[in-house]
N, C-alpha and C positions, 0 to 999 in steps of 0.2 A: 504491497500501500504507499500510497506520498501522501510526504510529511504534510501535514493540516500546518497553515502559516493564517497571522492576525493580522492584521494592523491597525493602532491604537494610538489615538492622540488624544495631549491635554492639552500646557499652555504652547502654541504658537500657530503657528499661517499656516502649516502642512502643506507647506512647498515642497517639502523631502518626500513625503507619501506620492505628491503629483508632478513634481521626478519621476517613481519611482515610474508610473503610467507613460510619463513619457520614453520609454524606451523603444518602446513603438515593438517593432518583431522579436528586442532583445525579452519584452517581455510576455511576446507570444512564445517563444522559447519559454522562459521560468514556467511558469505555469502548464508546461510541460510535466515539470520535474516535482511542480507539490500544489497540496489545495487545499488554495485561497478561501478561506471560511469567515472571513473576517472584515471588510476594508469597506468603510463606510464610503468611504471617496469612491468604488468601480462599483460594488453592490449594495443593491436593499437588502439584500441576505443576512443572517446575523448563528450563528453560533459556537459556543462557550469553548466545543472539544476541538481543542490546538496543541499542536507541540510547539512552537519555533512564534514564536508576538513580534515586530516591530513596533517597538513607541515610541515619537516621534512626541517633545515641545517635555518641558521646564514643569516641574511640581514648585506649584505659587500662588495654592488652596490646602487650607487644614483634609478637608471630604477626599484632595486624589491625591493624597496618604494610602490610607485603603484600598482605597481603586485600584491603585498601579499594585499593592500589595496580592491580589486577588487579584491578579492578571502574571506575576508573580512563579503564584502559589500553581495556578493551571497548565505554567509553563513548561515544558523541559527546558528548553534553550531562548534565554534577552535579548534580546537585542536592539543600543542605542544606535536612534534614529533621525543627525543630523548635531547640530551643536546646541540643540536648546536640549537634548534628549540628557547627551555626552559627557557638557560644559557648563548648562545654565544657558548660556548664546544672554541675548541680546532683554530679553527679562529680566535679567540680571543689575542691565542698569538700577533696578528700583532697592535693587541692596545696603546702596551708601545713603539712603533715604530713612527719615522714621514712616513705617507703615500708614498711617492716621495720616499724612505729610500726600504720600503715594493713591489711596484709598480720592481723600480729599483729591489732588487735581483731576484726576477720571473722571468719577463721579459729583463731584460736587453738593449738593445737599442733598443726595440718593444717597451717600458717599453711608452710613447709617446703617445701608441698607445689604454690603458688601462687606467679604473678608478678603486678607490676603497675607502671603508669608513675605522670605524674603525667596526670592527665585533658588529653585537649585537641580544639578542630574539628577538621573533618575538615581543614578548608580550611590545616594547620597541615602535612599531607602531601603532599597533591595539589588541581591546579589545583577550582574549584569554578568553575560559573560563574551558579549563581543559589542565593540561599536565601531560601528562607519558616520567616520568626522566629515564639516562640511556646511556650510550654506548658500546653496543647500550641498546635499550630498554627493560625494563622486560618479557617476555610471558603476566604471569599469572598476572601483573599491566594491560596493555593494555589490555589482555581481562578485567578481571576489570573495568578497566571506560568504556572501549566500550557496555559492561548491563547498568552500571550505566544511560546513556546520554542512551540507548533503552530506563530503564525505568521511566527513565523519575528523576533522582533519586540522587545525588554530590555523587560521589565513597573516602568512606578517603580515604585519605594518607599520609602519615607518615612524624612526623615534630618532630621527633626525631635524635641519629643522628645514624647512623653505632654502632656505639660499642652496642646498646643495641640491634643490632642481634645480632651480636660479642658473646656476652655474652650467649646469647641465644643459638648460634650453641655450644658454650662452649672449645671459642679458644681460648687460649694459647693470653694473646693482643703483637700485635707486637711490643708495648715499652718494654716488658721487654722480647724481643731478638734480641733490642739491632738495633731497624731496626725505620720506621721510618715511619707514618700512617697519613693521613686526617681528620681517622674515626673522632674521638669527635667532627669536625663538619662539615661533609656532610651528608645532609639526607640521611634516610633509604628509604630502600620498596626493596632494592635487597639481601635483605637475605645471608649481610657481602659475599656474593660471591666472591669477589676477596682475603679476607684473608680468608677464606676455604679452598679456594685450596690452601694458599701459597701464598700468592701474600701480598699486602699493597692496600690498602683505595686511589685509584686516587683523585676521588674526581666528580667526574663523573655526580651527580646526585644533583650538585648544595650543595652550603652551608642552613645548616636548618633556619631558622629567629632564626635572634641573637645571631647569632652566638659566640662565646671567639675567637678572633681573634688572640687577644693578649698570652692565655694562651694556642692557639695550637702549636703558633710561639717557646716559650718559650721551648715548650719542644724537638720543633725539634732544634733548638738548640742547649737546651745538648744532643742530637744527633750526635753534631760534625760537623750541618750543620753552615750555617757561615749567616749572615743575605738573600743578595740577593736570594742566593740558598735553602729561607725559602720562601719567594716571588714565586718564579719560581715553585715553585710545588703546590703552591696555585691556581699561571696560571693556571695552564696545561688544566683544564676546566673551572678556572672560572675568568678569567682577565676581564672579560665584567663587575663583580661586584660590585656596587658603594663602600666597603667598601675593600676593594683593591684599589681606582684611587691613 
């Protein structure tokens, strides 16, 4: 029997799930090997009997925690899908503000009807076997992870900085252009897609293990940013990272 797969969303834009649907022929090839039993963006059918659960979105409300724990209890393997689920993502920007202020800013006088907590990645509450990083996810990496799961293998996910892939792509360093970039401390695997297309690294794949934060901040300061601005660059995607608290 084919493994049963389910997709679930928490607080996020659901763009990573739509990216899966955008795979086209590769998505059709995927469904030959798995049985998708729960995928709100693709089907109205619901089934709580599944082997692999893909989770998109961060946890930002108390009520989301027991729902996540229930999904975890039913899944043999849990996969964090995208920046929000893997590292907290853009939702974590609110973490450096009082939660009451966050609610008032968004909901105004109706804020008393809502609740919120600092945004966290899903592995803050449940064990996660696999991570597919990025905003949105990388197609090839997602397929690589799924294939590894089906084969019972652990996929090799890069733990080197985006700078390595920039050099492989023969990109001119963003810093040599007098601009700023988080490539030196951001986990690779995206093939430096932003830099290769004329932009800079935003840090959406999360920080590498043991990132040299102080050296990166020094680089940002040399490019004319204030300390507050440098920290803001880090926090666009990584505000929930313990190293930045």
